[in-house]
C-alpha positions in Angstrom: 164.1 142.5 29.0 160.9 144.2 30.1 158.9 141.3 28.6 161.0 138.8 30.5 160.5 140.7 33.8 156.7 140.8 33.2 156.6 137.1 32.6 158.6 136.4 35.7 156.4 138.6 37.9 153.2 137.1 36.4 154.5 133.6 37.1 155.4 134.4 40.7 152.0 136.0 41.3 150.3 132.9 39.9 152.2 130.7 42.3 151.4 132.7 45.4 147.7 133.1 44.6 145.4 130.2 45.3 141.9 129.8 44.0 139.4 128.4 46.5 138.2 124.8 45.9 134.8 123.5 46.9 134.0 119.8 46.6 131.3 117.4 47.5 131.6 113.6 47.7 130.6 110.3 49.1 132.5 107.6 51.0 132.0 104.1 52.2 133.9 101.4 53.9 134.3 99.2 57.0 135.2 99.8 60.6 136.5 98.0 63.7 135.2 99.1 67.0 135.5 98.3 70.7 134.8 100.1 74.0 137.3 101.1 76.7 135.6 99.8 79.9 136.8 100.5 83.4 136.5 97.9 85.1 137.6 96.1 82.0 135.6 93.8 79.7 137.5 91.3 77.5 136.8 92.1 73.9 137.6 91.4 70.3 137.3 94.0 67.5 133.7 94.3 66.3 133.4 94.8 62.5 130.8 97.1 61.0 130.0 99.2 58.0 129.9 102.9 57.3 128.8 105.3 54.6 128.4 109.0 54.3 128.3 112.3 52.4 131.2 114.8 52.5 131.8 118.5 51.9 135.2 120.1 51.6 136.3 123.8 51.4 139.9 124.7 50.6 140.7 128.4 50.7 144.5 128.3 50.7 147.3 125.9 49.6 147.8 122.9 51.9 144.9 123.6 54.2 141.1 123.3 54.2 138.0 122.1 56.2 135.9 119.0 55.8 132.4 118.3 57.1 130.7 114.9 56.9 127.5 113.2 57.8 128.1 109.5 58.3 126.2 106.4 59.2 128.4 104.1 61.3 128.0 100.8 63.0 129.9 100.7 66.3 129.8 98.8 69.6 131.8 95.9 71.0 132.3 92.1 70.8 133.2 90.2 73.9 136.0 87.7 74.2 135.1 84.5 76.2 138.3 82.7 75.2 137.7 79.0 75.4 134.1 79.2 76.8 131.2 78.5 74.4 129.5 81.9 75.0 129.3 84.7 72.5 128.0 88.3 72.8 128.2 91.4 70.6 126.5 94.8 70.9 125.7 96.9 67.8 125.3 100.7 68.2 124.4 102.6 65.1 125.1 106.3 64.9 124.7 109.3 62.7 128.1 111.0 63.1 129.1 114.5 62.1 132.8 115.3 62.1 134.2 118.7 61.3 137.9 118.3 60.5 140.9 120.4 59.6 142.3 119.1 56.3 146.1 119.4 55.8 147.5 118.1 52.5 150.6 117.9 50.4 151.0 117.3 46.7 149.0 118.2 43.7 147.5 115.5 41.5 148.6 112.9 44.0 148.1 114.1 47.6 148.8 112.8 51.1 146.6 114.3 53.8 145.9 114.5 57.5 142.4 115.1 58.8 141.9 115.9 62.5 139.1 117.5 64.5 136.0 116.9 66.7 133.1 114.6 66.0 129.6 114.4 67.4 126.8 112.0 66.8 123.5 110.6 67.9 122.7 106.9 68.4 119.8 105.8 66.3 119.6 102.1 67.2 120.9 99.6 69.8 120.8 95.8 69.5 122.8 92.8 70.6 123.4 89.1 69.6 124.2 86.4 72.1 123.9 82.6 72.4 122.7 82.9 76.0 120.0 84.7 77.9 121.7 87.8 79.3 119.1 88.0 82.2 120.4 84.6 83.3 124.1 85.3 82.9 124.9 85.3 86.7 123.6 81.7 86.9 125.4 80.3 83.9 128.2 77.7 84.6 131.6 79.4 85.1 130.3 82.6 83.5 131.6 85.0 86.2 134.9 83.3 85.9 135.3 84.8 82.4 133.4 88.1 82.4 131.7 91.1 84.0 127.9 91.2 83.6 126.9 94.7 84.4 127.0 95.8 80.7 124.1 93.4 80.0 121.8 94.7 82.7 122.5 98.4 82.7 120.9 100.5 79.9 123.1 102.8 77.7 121.7 106.1 78.7 124.0 108.4 76.7 122.4 108.8 73.2 124.9 111.5 72.1 128.5 110.6 71.6 131.4 113.0 71.0 135.1 112.7 70.6 138.2 113.3 68.6 139.0 111.9 65.1 142.2 111.8 63.2 142.9 110.2 59.8 145.7 109.7 57.3 145.1 109.0 53.6 145.8 109.7 50.0 143.9 111.3 47.1 144.4 111.0 43.3 142.9 113.5 40.9 141.4 111.8 37.8 140.9 115.2 36.2 140.2 118.8 37.2 136.8 117.9 38.7 137.0 114.3 39.8 139.1 112.6 42.4 139.2 109.4 44.5 140.6 109.0 48.0 141.4 106.4 50.6 141.7 107.0 54.3 142.3 105.3 57.7 140.8 107.2 60.6 140.7 106.6 64.3 138.0 107.9 66.7 138.1 108.1 70.4 135.0 109.0 72.3 135.3 111.5 75.2 131.9 110.7 76.6 130.8 107.5 78.4 128.2 105.2 77.0 127.1 104.2 80.5 126.4 106.5 83.4 129.7 107.1 85.3 128.6 108.7 88.6 130.3 107.6 91.8 127.5 105.1 92.5 127.7 103.5 89.0 129.7 100.4 88.2 131.6 101.6 85.2 134.0 104.5 85.7 134.6 104.7 82.0 133.0 103.3 78.8 134.5 105.2 75.9 134.0 104.3 72.2 137.0 103.5 70.0 136.7 103.1 66.3 139.1 102.4 63.4 137.7 103.2 59.9 138.8 102.2 56.5 137.1 104.1 53.7 137.2 104.8 49.9 135.8 108.1 48.7 134.9 110.1 45.6 135.1 113.9 45.3 133.4 116.1 42.7 134.8 119.7 42.5 131.9 122.2 42.1 134.0 125.3 42.3 
C-alpha cells in the first residue's frame, strides 16, 4: 500500500513539474505584402522572401517566449487594372519580433505566437515600365492612380508593429523538431511623413508570412 501511494505521489509530482526548454532554430519562406495608404492607392499583393534565425525559451507548460532576427522583403505592387503601366516598390528590412508563444500538445503541437516587432530598413528599390518623374504627363495616368508615392521619399527607416501567427510543430525526436507557421504583421508607424501638411495621412505596412522552420533543443 505504501509503495502504491509513493508511486502515485511521484507520478503526480512529475506531471506538475516542468523542465525548462531552450531551443535555437532557422526559418525561411515567402511573404505577401502591401501598404495601407490614406488616400488609397490601388494595389496587388507584392510577393517576397524571408529568412531568419530563432531563439525560444519555455519555462512552463503551454507558454514560452520567442525572439527572432529576420530578413524580409516587403513593400507594395500597384494595380493599374487595364492600363499598360506597372510599378512595384521593394523595401528590405531586418526585423526583430519578440513574441509570446502559447502552445498545446506534446509531440505534435499547435501554437499561437503574438507580440511586438521592430525593424530597420536596409534597402529601398522599385521597378516600373515608365519614368516616375514623368508620371503626371503620361496619358490617362491620373485617371488610374495617385502619384505622390513616387515623388515623396520614405523618411521612416524604422518600422514597428504587431505580429500574430498560427502554426504547428512536430518533434522528430527529443532534440529536433520542424514547424510551419502563417503570421500576419501590421505596422503601427507610417512609411511616409504624416504631418498635417503631408499628402498621406497613413501609410502602414501589412505583411502575410508563410514559413517552415527547424528547431534544435539545446537544453
